C-alpha positions, 0 to 999 in steps of 0.5 A: 911673738912676745906681748908688748910690755907697759912700760912708758905710762906717757906713750903706749905707742913707746912701749912696741919698740921696747919688744926689739930689746926682747925678741932681737936681744938689743945691746942698745936702742938708739933713740932721740924720743925723750920717754925712751931716754928717759928710762935709760934702760929696759932688760939688759939694753942701754937706751942711748941718743946718736950721739951717745951712741956714736961716742960708744961706737968711737971707744971700739 
């Protein structure tokens, strides 16, 4: 189990979601959370809105 990073100072509960990037080796986090979207990237994962993700997938 990875420790919870301290990244989102405004809303520490959001930090728990960032652990999925590490453990799941995620390429994307799809979220509507303004704090996560504000950082845009964590580790190697892009943090995008649902609409952004739909555009990304449509290009595949």
